[in-house]
C-alpha positions as CSV (number, residue, x, y, z in Angstrom):
1,M,-8.2,4.8,-1.2
2,L,-7.9,5.7,-4.9
3,S,-10.9,3.5,-5.8
4,S,-13.0,5.5,-3.2
5,M,-11.7,8.8,-4.5
6,L,-12.5,8.0,-8.1
7,N,-16.1,7.6,-7.2
8,V,-16.5,11.2,-6.0
9,M,-14.3,13.0,-8.4
10,S,-15.8,15.7,-10.6
11,D,-15.6,15.5,-14.4
12,H,-12.2,16.7,-15.7
13,G,-10.6,16.4,-12.2
14,K,-6.9,16.1,-11.6
15,V,-5.3,13.5,-9.3
16,I,-1.7,14.1,-8.2
17,M,-0.1,10.9,-6.9
18,C,3.1,11.0,-4.9
19,G,4.9,8.1,-3.4
20,A,3.7,4.7,-2.2
21,T,4.1,5.0,1.6
22,A,1.0,2.8,2.2
23,T,2.6,-0.1,0.4
24,Y,6.2,0.0,1.7
25,N,5.7,-3.0,4.0
26,N,3.1,-4.7,1.9
27,W,4.5,-5.1,-1.6
28,G,3.4,-8.8,-2.0
29,S,-0.3,-8.2,-1.6
30,K,-1.0,-4.9,-3.5
31,E,-4.7,-4.4,-4.3
32,G,-5.5,-2.8,-7.6
33,V,-8.0,-0.1,-8.4
34,R,-11.4,-1.6,-8.9
35,N,-13.2,1.2,-10.8
36,M,-10.7,2.3,-13.4
37,E,-13.6,3.1,-15.8
38,N,-14.2,6.3,-13.8
39,I,-10.9,7.7,-15.1
40,T,-12.2,7.4,-18.7
41,S,-15.9,8.3,-18.1
42,K,-15.0,11.4,-16.0
43,R,-12.1,12.3,-18.2
44,L,-9.7,12.5,-15.3
45,L,-6.0,13.4,-15.4
46,L,-3.8,11.3,-13.2
47,K,-0.2,12.3,-12.8
48,G,2.4,10.6,-10.7
49,I,5.4,12.6,-9.3
50,L,8.4,11.5,-7.3
51,Y,9.9,13.8,-4.7
52,F,13.4,12.9,-5.8
53,D,12.6,13.2,-9.5
54,E,15.4,14.7,-11.6
55,D,12.9,16.9,-13.5
56,F,12.8,19.6,-10.7
57,N,10.9,22.0,-12.9
58,E,8.1,19.6,-13.5
59,R,7.8,18.8,-9.8
60,I,7.6,22.5,-8.9
61,K,5.0,23.0,-11.7
62,V,2.8,20.3,-10.2
63,F,3.1,21.7,-6.6
64,M,2.3,25.2,-7.9
65,E,-0.8,23.9,-9.7
66,M,-1.9,22.2,-6.5
67,G,-1.5,25.5,-4.6
68,A,-3.5,27.4,-7.2
69,L,-6.4,25.0,-6.6
70,D,-6.8,26.3,-3.0
71,M,-6.9,22.8,-1.6
72,K,-8.2,22.4,1.9
73,G,-6.6,20.3,4.5
74,Y,-6.3,20.0,8.2
75,D,-3.6,19.4,10.8
76,L,-3.8,16.9,13.6
77,M,-1.3,17.1,16.4
78,M,-0.5,14.0,18.5
79,F,1.7,14.1,21.5
80,G,3.6,11.3,23.1
81,I,5.9,8.7,21.6
82,E,3.5,5.9,22.7
83,K,1.0,7.3,20.1
84,L,3.5,7.0,17.2
85,P,2.3,3.6,15.8
86,T,-1.4,4.7,15.8
87,T,-0.5,8.1,14.3
88,Y,1.5,6.5,11.5
89,R,-1.3,4.0,10.8
90,N,-3.8,6.8,10.6
91,M,-1.6,8.8,8.3
92,I,-1.3,5.9,5.9
93,H,-5.0,5.0,5.9
94,G,-6.0,8.6,5.4
């Protein structure tokens, strides 16, 4: 997913990375980012944060910055316990 996103980022864009949920059950076969040159050529800023990071002020600063960007999103409601596996897979794969 990061590889796809790097292709469409604007120059001087910022990427906030939090957690590694998609790899929790797949540590042995991690796939790397294939187009890292976009980070340099587009002068991107990548920052990793951890929810449980001890530097609470830094985490709040990053979340406030994200809020100031007026980022758009959407909600998808799924009903029924039988849809849980599919819903979780969809969340991980974006």
